[in-house]
N, C-alpha and C positions, 0 to 999 in steps of 0.2 A: 374433567376440566383439567387436572393435573397432566394427564396424558397429552392433551392437546398442547399445552404450554411446553412440555418436554419435547414433543415432536417439532414444534416450531423452533425451539432452541437448538435442537440437533440440525435442522435444516439451516438455520442461521449460521452456526459454526461450520457446517460442511461448506456453505457457500463462501465463507471467509477464507477457509483452507483452500478451496479451489481457486480463488481470486488471486492468491499469492503465488501461483505456479507461473513460471516464466516460460513463454513460448519462443520458438526460433524466430517468429515474426517480430516479437517484442525485442529480441536481441538485435535483429537487423535494423529495426527502427531506431533503436538506442544508438547503435554504431552510426547510422546515417546522421542522427541528431549531433552526435559528438564531433563528426567530421565537419559538419556545418559550423559548429561553435569554434572548432580550431581555425577554420578558414576565416571566420569573422574575427577572431582574436589576432590572427596574422595580419589582416587587413587593418585593423585598428592600430596595431603596433607600428605597422609600416606608415600609416598616416600620422601617427604621433611623432615618429622619427622625422618625417618629411617636415613637419611643422617645427619641432624643437631644433633640428639641425639646419633648417632651411636648405633642404636638398632640392636640386633641380631634377627634371624628369629623367635625364640620362643616369644620374646617381641612383635614383629610385629603381630603374630597371636593372642597373648593376647589382644593387643590394638584393633585389628579388631573385636574380639568377644565381647569386651566391648562396642565398637561403635554400633554393631549390637544389643546387648542387650539394650542399650540406645534408639536406634531407635524404637525398638519393644515396649518398655515401653511408648515412646511418642505417638506411633500409637495407643496403647491401651487406653491411656488417651484421645485421640482425639475422639475415637470411643465411649468411655464411656460418654463423654460430649456432644455427638452429639444430643441425645435426649433432653437434657436440653437446647442446643441451639435452637433447633426446637420449643420447647415449649415456649421459650422466644420470638422467632420470631412471633408465633401465637398470643401471648399475645399483642405484639406491634401492630400487624395487627388489633386485635379487638379494641385496644384503639384508634388506628387511625380512624377506621371506626365509633366508637362512637363520636369521636371529629368532624368528618365530618357531621354526623347526627346532632349533636348539632349546628354546624355552619349553616347547611342548615335551621334549624328551626329558628335561630336568625336572620340571614341575609336576605335581599330581594334577589330575583333571580339574579339581576344585581350585587349586592355586592358579593354574593356567586360565581358567574362566575368569577368576578375580583379577589376574594380571591384565588380561585383555580389556575387562570393563574399566579398570583404572586408566589404562592407555587410552581408550576411547574417550574417557571423561577429560583427561588432560589435553587431548587433541582438540576437543570441542572448546575447552577454555582458552587455548592458544588461538583458535579461530575467532573466537569472540574478542579476544584482546586485539588481534590484528584488525578486526572490523572497527573496533572502537578507536584505534589509532588512525585508521583511514578517515573516519568521521571527524576526528579532531584536526587533521591536516587539510581538510577541504577549505578552500578560500571563501571568504565571505562574499555573499552575492551582491552586496551593495558596494559600488566603487569608493575608493578612498578619495576624500576631497583634495584637490590640487593645493599644493604646499607653496605655491609661487606667490 
């Protein structure tokens, strides 16, 4: 009886672990969903501006064109700086590798292993802290009531 319960528990935990893996299709679907939300948010924002500022159709069209131009400029800047970001990342990797080699030369094998374990633990703590901060920054899902 105990073996059956243990086997079922392992199968349950295994399925939970497998369920948390993110597939490329999931990422693609999430991106598409985020794009739709952004477009909806832009449309809502434009409708609210039109209502609040009493814009006519020509003004709405001009503002949309301005927003599109701004978005295109930001995308171009992002692409232009992509190579610089990649070069910086490669430089950081090289520095990290050099630091690692120097520490390996200085420390004993036991000290080096301990240093690496401590480093990984601190990195995981930072990663969790960043995740917590992201969760705290997310806006509430319910809209705020009108203050008018």
